[in-house]
C-alpha positions in Angstrom: 9.7 11.3 1.3 10.2 12.4 -2.3 6.6 12.0 -3.3 3.2 13.0 -1.9 1.4 10.5 0.3 -1.9 9.7 -1.4 -3.2 6.8 0.8 -2.6 5.8 4.4 -3.3 2.7 6.4 -2.1 2.1 10.0 -1.9 -0.3 12.9 -0.3 0.1 16.3 3.2 -0.7 15.1 3.1 0.0 11.4 2.0 2.8 9.0 1.7 2.2 5.2 1.8 5.2 2.9 0.9 4.9 -0.8 2.7 7.5 -2.9 2.4 9.3 -6.2 5.6 7.7 -7.5 4.1 4.1 -7.6 5.5 3.0 -4.3 4.4 2.0 -0.8 6.5 3.1 2.2 6.2 1.4 5.6 7.1 3.2 8.8 7.2 2.1 12.5 6.0 5.1 14.4 7.9 4.0 17.5 11.3 4.4 15.8 10.9 7.8 14.1 10.7 9.0 10.5 13.0 6.4 8.9 11.2 3.9 6.6 11.2 0.3 7.7 10.9 -0.8 4.0 9.5 0.4 0.7 8.5 -1.3 -2.5 7.0 -0.6 -5.9 3.8 -2.4 -6.7 2.2 -0.2 -9.4 3.0 1.5 -12.6 1.0 4.6 -11.5 0.0 6.3 -8.2 -1.2 4.2 -5.3 -4.8 5.3 -4.6 -6.0 3.0 -1.7 -4.4 0.9 1.1 -5.6 -1.6 3.6 -3.5 -3.8 6.0 -3.7 -6.3 8.7 -0.9 -8.1 10.7 0.4 -10.1 7.8 -0.3 -8.2 4.5 -0.7 -4.8 2.8 -3.3 -4.6 0.1 -2.9 -1.7 -2.4 -4.9 -0.4 -5.3 -3.2 1.7 -8.0 -4.3 4.1 -10.6 -3.0 1.5 -13.1 -6.1 -0.7 -12.2 -3.9 -3.3 -10.4 -4.5 -4.7 -6.9 -1.4 -6.0 -5.1 -1.0 -8.1 -1.9 2.3 -7.6 -0.2 3.4 -10.2 2.4 4.9 -8.4 5.4 6.6 -11.5 6.7 8.1 -12.7 3.4 8.7 -9.1 2.3 7.5 -9.7 -1.2 4.5 -9.2 -3.4 2.4 -12.3 -2.9 -0.3 -11.8 -5.5 -1.4 -9.1 -7.9 -4.2 -8.8 -10.5 -5.8 -6.3 -12.7 -9.4 -5.1 -12.3 -11.6 -3.1 -14.7 -10.7 0.6 -14.7 -12.6 2.5 -12.0 -14.1 -0.6 -10.5 -12.6 0.1 -7.1 -12.9 3.1 -4.9 -10.3 5.4 -3.3 -12.2 5.3 0.0 -10.6 2.1 1.2 -10.6 -1.6 0.6 -13.7 -3.2 2.0 -12.7 -6.8 1.4 -9.9 -6.6 3.9 -12.1 -6.0 6.9 
């Protein structure tokens, strides 16, 4: 990868890495180091990630929360939150 990984979330078959260059990179650990897909969801660094079988939720330094649909391979929803109103320790509403 060309940027540092700042946030991680994983399941059995998928690892999501939030980067300092505004993107999220998805890997399948069973197939090696090549990314499955990547996308840009933020204007600044990705600080927190959470995921389940159908979506990846990301929070960025830009104050935006984005929901990426894994099946449709597109950003399903995004919205802005007040600056510093979320934590970098994870996304509690996903569990």
